[in-house]
C-alpha positions in Angstrom: 4.9 -6.3 -6.0 7.3 -3.7 -7.3 11.0 -4.2 -6.8 13.2 -1.7 -5.0 14.7 -0.3 -8.2 11.3 0.3 -9.7 10.1 2.0 -6.5 13.1 4.4 -6.8 12.3 5.1 -10.4 8.6 5.8 -9.6 9.5 8.0 -6.7 11.8 10.1 -8.9 9.0 10.7 -11.3 6.7 11.5 -8.4 9.1 14.2 -7.2 9.1 16.0 -10.5 6.3 18.6 -10.8 6.4 18.5 -14.6 5.4 14.8 -14.5 1.8 15.7 -13.7 -1.0 16.5 -16.2 -4.2 18.4 -15.7 -7.5 16.8 -14.9 -8.5 16.7 -18.5 -6.0 14.1 -19.6 -5.5 11.0 -17.5 -3.1 9.4 -20.0 -0.7 12.3 -20.2 0.7 11.7 -16.7 4.4 10.7 -16.8 4.3 8.7 -13.6 1.3 6.7 -14.8 2.9 6.0 -18.2 6.1 4.7 -16.4 4.1 2.7 -13.9 1.7 1.3 -16.6 4.6 -0.1 -18.6 6.2 -1.6 -15.4 3.0 -3.3 -14.2 1.2 -4.2 -17.4 3.6 -3.8 -20.3 1.8 -3.3 -23.6 -1.4 -5.0 -22.5 -4.5 -3.0 -23.5 -6.5 -1.3 -20.7 -10.1 -0.6 -21.5 -12.2 2.1 -19.8 -14.3 0.4 -17.2 -18.1 0.5 -17.2 -19.9 0.7 -13.9 -20.7 -3.0 -13.9 -17.1 -4.0 -14.3 -15.5 -1.5 -12.0 -16.5 1.8 -10.3 -14.2 4.1 -8.4 -15.7 6.4 -5.8 -13.6 9.3 -4.5 -14.4 13.0 -3.6 -13.5 15.6 -6.2 -12.0 17.7 -3.4 -10.9 16.1 -0.1 -11.8 17.6 3.2 -8.6 16.1 4.7 -5.8 15.0 2.4 -4.6 12.5 5.1 -8.0 10.7 5.3 -9.6 10.5 1.9 -12.4 8.0 1.5 -12.0 5.7 -1.5 -14.2 2.8 -2.7 -13.7 0.3 -5.6 -16.8 -1.7 -6.6 -17.7 -4.3 -9.1 -21.1 -5.8 -9.8 -19.5 -8.9 -11.4 -20.3 -12.1 -9.5 -17.3 -14.2 -8.9 -19.3 -17.3 -9.8 -20.1 -15.8 -13.2 -18.2 -16.4 -16.5 -15.9 -13.4 -15.8 -15.1 -11.8 -12.4 -12.5 -9.5 -10.9 -9.4 -11.2 -9.6 -7.2 -8.2 -8.7 -7.5 -4.5 -8.4 -4.5 -2.1 -8.3 -5.2 1.2 -6.5 -2.9 3.9 -7.9 -2.4 7.5 -6.7 -0.4 9.3 -9.3 0.9 12.1 -7.1 2.0 10.1 -4.2 5.7 9.3 -3.4 4.7 5.6 -3.6 2.0 5.6 -6.2 0.7 2.0 -5.8 -1.4 2.4 -2.7 -2.8 -1.1 -2.7 -3.0 -4.3 -4.7 -6.2 -6.2 -3.8 -6.6 -9.9 -4.6 -10.1 -11.3 -4.3 -10.9 -15.0 -3.5 -14.1 -16.8 -4.5 -15.4 -16.2 -1.0 -15.2 -12.4 -1.5 -18.6 -12.2 -3.2 -18.2 -9.1 -5.3 -15.0 -7.1 -5.5 -16.1 -4.3 -3.3 -13.7 -2.5 -0.9 -13.8 0.8 0.9 -10.7 2.3 2.6 -9.1 5.7 3.4 -5.9 7.0 1.7 -3.4 9.8 1.9 -3.0 12.0 -1.2 0.1 14.2 -1.5 -0.9 16.4 -4.4 -3.6 17.1 -6.9 -3.9 14.3 -9.4 -5.6 11.2 -10.6 -6.6 8.2 -8.5 -6.9 5.0 -10.5 -8.4 1.6 -10.0 -7.2 -1.0 -12.5 -9.1 -4.4 -12.5 -7.8 -7.6 -13.9 -10.5 -10.1 -14.7 -10.0 -13.9 -14.6 -9.6 -13.9 -18.4 -6.6 -11.5 -18.1 -8.4 -8.5 -19.5 -7.8 -5.1 -17.8 -10.2 -2.2 -17.1 -9.5 1.2 -15.5 -11.6 3.7 -13.7 -10.2 7.2 -12.8 -11.0 10.1 -10.6 -9.2 13.5 -10.4 -8.9 14.4 -6.7 -7.9 17.8 -5.4 -6.0 17.2 -2.2 -2.4 17.9 -1.1 0.0 17.2 1.8 -1.6 14.0 2.9 1.6 11.8 2.9 3.7 14.4 4.7 1.1 15.5 7.2 2.0 14.9 10.9 0.3 12.0 12.8 -3.2 12.7 14.0 -2.6 11.0 17.4 0.0 11.2 20.1 2.9 8.8 19.2 2.9 7.3 22.7 -0.8 6.6 22.6 -0.4 5.1 19.1 2.4 2.9 20.3 0.4 1.7 23.2 -2.5 0.7 21.0 -0.4 -0.7 18.1 -2.0 -3.7 16.5 -5.3 -3.6 18.2 -8.0 -4.7 15.7 -11.8 -4.7 15.5 -13.5 -7.0 13.0 -17.3 -6.8 12.7 -19.8 -8.3 10.3 -23.1 -6.7 9.0 -25.9 -8.3 7.0 -25.9 -6.9 3.4 -28.9 -9.0 2.3 -29.2 -12.2 0.3 -26.1 -14.3 0.6 -23.7 -11.4 1.0 -22.3 -10.1 4.2 -20.3 -6.8 4.6 -17.4 -6.7 7.1 -15.2 -4.0 8.4 -11.6 -4.4 9.7 -10.3 -1.5 11.7 -6.6 -1.6 12.7 -4.9 0.6 15.2 -1.6 1.5 13.6 0.2 4.8 12.9 1.0 3.8 9.3 4.0 6.1 9.5 5.1 7.3 6.0 8.5 8.6 7.2 7.8 11.9 5.3 6.6 14.0 8.2 9.3 15.7 10.1 9.3 15.5 13.9 8.9 19.2 14.9 10.9 18.7 18.1 13.8 16.5 16.9 13.8 17.9 13.3 14.3 14.3 12.2 12.3 12.0 10.0 10.9 8.9 11.6 11.5 5.4 10.2 8.6 4.4 7.9 6.4 1.9 9.7 3.1 0.8 8.2 0.8 -2.1 7.5 2.1 -4.0 4.4 -0.3 -6.9 4.1 -3.9 -7.8 5.1 -5.2 -11.3 4.7 -8.9 -12.2 5.4 -10.3 -15.7 5.3 -13.8 -17.1 5.8 -14.0 -20.8 6.9 -10.3 -21.0 6.1 -10.8 -19.9 2.5 -9.4 -16.6 1.1 -11.7 -13.6 0.9 -9.2 -10.8 0.4 -5.4 -10.4 0.3 -4.3 -6.8 0.3 -0.7 -5.7 -0.3 -0.7 -2.1 0.9 1.7 0.8 1.6 1.9 4.1 3.5 -0.6 5.7 1.1 -3.2 4.0 3.3 -4.2 6.4 6.1 -3.3 6.2 9.7 -5.4 3.5 11.6 -6.3 1.6 8.4 -9.9 0.6 7.8 -11.2 -1.8 5.2 -14.8 -2.6 4.4 -15.4 -5.5 2.1 -18.0 -8.1 1.0 -17.9 -11.8 1.5 -20.2 -14.8 1.0 -21.5 -15.4 4.5 -24.0 -18.2 4.0 -24.4 -20.5 7.0 -22.1 -20.2 9.9 -18.3 -20.1 10.2 -15.4 -17.9 11.3 -14.1 -14.8 9.6 -10.4 -14.3 10.4 -8.0 -11.4 9.6 -4.2 -11.3 9.9 -2.2 -8.1 9.5 1.6 -7.8 9.0 3.5 -4.6 9.2 6.9 -3.5 7.9 8.5 -4.5 11.2 7.2 -8.1 10.6 4.8 -7.8 13.5 1.7 -9.9 13.0 -1.7 -9.2 14.5 -4.8 -11.3 14.3 -8.6 -10.9 14.8 -11.4 -13.5 14.5 -15.2 -13.2 14.7 -17.9 -15.9 14.5 -20.4 -15.5 11.7 -23.8 -17.0 12.6 -26.4 -18.3 10.1 -29.3 -16.0 9.6 -32.9 -16.9 10.5 -33.7 -17.6 6.8 -31.0 -20.3 6.9 -28.7 -18.5 4.4 
């Protein structure tokens, strides 16, 4: 995770309009260059092919506060090389590291869908680290603005009443894989949207960590920030052979903890 000083540094770059490059040059972005050095030093980062890592995002978002994003890898975690960690970076956001996703061996393939806020036109990046330490990056230029500073989509009182409610469901993805979705009722307040009545800015209050386990073994650990949209949602893969329990724990910036569990039944074919 980034230290407080580095967050300040990154946010200062994010506030500068001259820091951003056009959609024809992903490496010319000043925020990315600073962040790249902080996270990865001088380690080489190769362009990802679709088997290693694919990033899905719309070229133009319908709603900058709810932009669908997916990162997918076809590498099997039991193979010689597999994805251990993915950093999701949004160059133009006040806090550019939207999520750091750590995949356990129970995750199946590194495959996650979520929704993010995007503050201004710019690159969205997914950087994967494989188990051998190699790095690969996929990029998409997304035209969206105002997502981080947009007002909440729901009434604050209703959001507070439903805070922490979760729904965890499991689908059959075929073979040994299962696809699950975790939906969290949480305002994920960025602190950047002014209250139009009080003219004050609220305290940031958002989900900061999501931990998912199957049969007590890690599937996904996600360190996230307010760049994840209000009422966070995560779809992910896991190895669901046999029966067991899928469990999710969520912790927010007020150190409130929420849990949800769902039984996973063996399929008729015995897998």
